[in-house]
C-alpha positions as CSV (number, residue, x, y, z in Angstrom):
1,M,-3.1,28.7,-30.3
2,S,-1.9,30.7,-27.9
3,P,1.4,31.3,-26.9
4,T,0.6,29.9,-23.6
5,G,-1.3,27.1,-24.3
6,E,-4.2,28.6,-22.1
7,Q,-7.5,28.0,-25.2
8,D,-5.9,25.1,-25.3
9,L,-6.7,23.6,-21.6
10,S,-9.8,26.1,-21.4
11,A,-11.0,23.7,-24.6
12,I,-10.0,21.1,-22.7
13,A,-11.7,21.5,-19.3
14,E,-15.0,22.6,-21.6
15,H,-14.9,19.1,-22.4
16,G,-14.5,17.4,-19.4
17,K,-17.3,19.6,-18.2
18,T,-20.0,17.7,-21.0
19,L,-18.1,13.9,-20.3
20,E,-20.3,12.0,-17.6
21,T,-18.6,10.3,-14.5
22,P,-18.2,6.5,-15.6
23,T,-20.6,4.3,-13.6
24,I,-19.1,1.1,-12.8
25,P,-21.1,-1.8,-14.8
26,T,-22.8,-4.4,-12.2
27,E,-21.0,-7.0,-13.8
28,F,-17.5,-5.3,-12.9
29,E,-19.0,-5.2,-9.2
30,E,-20.1,-9.3,-8.8
31,R,-16.7,-10.1,-9.9
32,L,-14.5,-7.5,-7.8
33,D,-17.0,-9.8,-4.7
34,A,-16.3,-13.0,-6.2
35,L,-12.4,-11.6,-6.7
36,E,-12.3,-10.8,-2.3
37,L,-14.1,-13.9,-1.7
38,A,-11.5,-16.2,-3.1
39,I,-9.0,-13.4,-1.7
40,E,-10.4,-14.5,2.1
41,Q,-10.9,-18.0,1.5
42,A,-7.2,-18.3,0.4
43,G,-6.3,-17.1,3.6
44,R,-8.0,-19.6,5.5
45,S,-6.4,-22.4,3.3
46,A,-3.5,-21.1,3.2
47,A,-3.4,-21.4,7.2
48,L,-6.2,-24.3,6.9
49,V,-2.4,-26.6,4.5
50,V,0.0,-25.0,7.7
51,K,-2.6,-26.5,10.4
52,V,-2.8,-29.7,8.8
53,D,1.2,-30.0,7.5
54,N,1.7,-29.3,11.3
55,Y,-0.6,-32.0,12.8
56,V,0.9,-34.8,10.0
57,S,4.5,-33.9,10.4
58,D,3.5,-34.5,14.4
59,L,2.3,-38.1,13.0
60,R,5.0,-38.9,11.6
61,A,7.0,-37.7,14.1
62,D,4.6,-39.8,17.0
63,I,4.2,-42.8,14.4
64,R,8.7,-43.1,14.0
65,S,9.0,-42.8,17.5
66,L,5.9,-45.5,18.2
67,R,8.4,-47.4,16.2
68,T,11.3,-47.0,18.3
69,T,10.2,-48.0,20.8
70,R,8.3,-51.1,19.4
71,F,11.3,-52.5,18.4
72,F,13.4,-51.8,21.6
73,L,11.0,-53.7,23.3
74,V,11.0,-56.3,21.8
75,L,14.4,-56.7,21.0
76,I,15.0,-56.8,25.1
77,T,11.5,-59.4,24.9
78,L,14.0,-62.1,23.0
79,L,17.0,-61.6,25.1
80,F,14.9,-61.9,28.4
81,I,13.8,-64.9,26.5
82,A,16.7,-66.1,24.8
83,G,18.2,-65.5,28.6
84,I,15.7,-67.3,30.4
85,N,15.5,-70.5,28.1
86,T,19.4,-70.4,27.8
87,A,19.6,-70.7,31.6
88,V,17.9,-73.9,31.5
89,F,19.3,-75.5,28.7
90,F,22.9,-74.5,31.0
91,L,21.5,-76.6,33.6
92,L,20.5,-79.4,31.3
93,F,23.5,-80.2,29.4
94,H,26.3,-78.0,31.1
95,H,25.4,-78.7,34.3
96,G,23.7,-82.3,33.7
97,A,24.8,-83.9,37.0
98,W,23.9,-81.5,39.6
99,F,21.0,-80.9,37.3
100,W,20.1,-83.9,37.8
101,L,19.9,-84.5,41.3
102,Q,17.9,-82.0,42.4
103,E,14.3,-83.3,42.9
104,A,12.2,-83.7,39.8
105,Y,9.7,-80.5,41.0
106,F,12.5,-78.4,40.7
107,K,13.3,-79.6,37.0
108,T,9.8,-79.6,36.3
109,A,8.9,-76.2,37.5
110,M,12.8,-74.8,35.9
111,V,11.9,-76.1,32.3
112,V,7.9,-75.9,32.7
113,G,9.0,-71.8,33.9
114,S,10.6,-70.9,31.0
115,L,8.6,-72.5,28.5
116,T,5.7,-70.5,30.4
117,S,7.8,-67.5,30.5
118,S,8.7,-67.7,26.8
119,V,5.0,-67.9,25.6
120,V,3.3,-65.6,27.6
121,L,5.9,-63.1,26.5
122,L,6.1,-64.0,23.2
123,S,1.9,-63.6,23.7
124,I,1.9,-60.1,25.3
125,M,4.1,-58.8,22.5
126,L,2.7,-60.3,19.7
127,K,-0.8,-58.6,21.1
128,G,1.2,-55.5,22.2
129,A,2.4,-54.9,18.1
130,F,-1.1,-55.7,16.7
131,H,-3.7,-54.1,19.0
132,S,-3.1,-50.6,17.6
133,L,-3.1,-52.4,14.3
134,S,-6.7,-53.6,14.6
135,E,-7.3,-50.5,17.5
136,R,-7.1,-48.0,14.2
137,T,-9.0,-50.9,11.6
138,K,-11.9,-51.3,14.0
139,D,-15.1,-49.5,13.2
140,D,-13.1,-48.4,9.5
141,T,-13.5,-45.2,10.2
142,V,-11.8,-42.1,9.7
143,P,-10.1,-41.2,12.8
144,P,-12.6,-37.5,14.5
145,N,-9.3,-35.4,14.5
146,L,-9.2,-35.7,11.2
147,K,-12.6,-36.4,10.3
148,E,-13.1,-32.4,11.2
149,I,-9.6,-31.6,8.8
150,F,-11.9,-32.7,5.9
151,D,-15.1,-31.6,6.8
152,A,-12.3,-28.1,6.9
153,V,-11.5,-28.8,3.3
154,K,-14.7,-30.2,1.9
155,T,-16.0,-26.8,3.2
156,L,-13.3,-24.2,1.5
157,T,-13.7,-26.8,-1.9
158,D,-18.0,-25.9,-1.9
159,A,-17.7,-22.2,-1.2
160,K,-15.4,-21.7,-4.7
């Protein structure tokens, strides 16, 4: 061994020249391609998950506001019906003398009108409350926007 180590370095350099450059096996290349595809799919999946999450949160907010609106409309309708019927019954029993002095047509119109308005308002309210439920189950199909999401998820899972 020399004190400077030049002989050792030259021996190493000579040995390095005799070595062949390593070749990458085809299996490694295939795995590398598969890894690149998996990374791309993961990016698309993450973007899809964010979009679906936003869509679902928007749907939940819409449903919450729809339920609140329905609740207040039902409450207002019931109060209106109660008010009409209370007015008629108040006229019948509290101001009975005045009510009985009125003509038969007026009495009939008041009673029939209050009952008819109550029935009509209740039927409209019930029809509106169950309209969206029947509309959702009319064709037993998935809405088009959810179908697109399912197709995108299926495409992503089939590619893997």
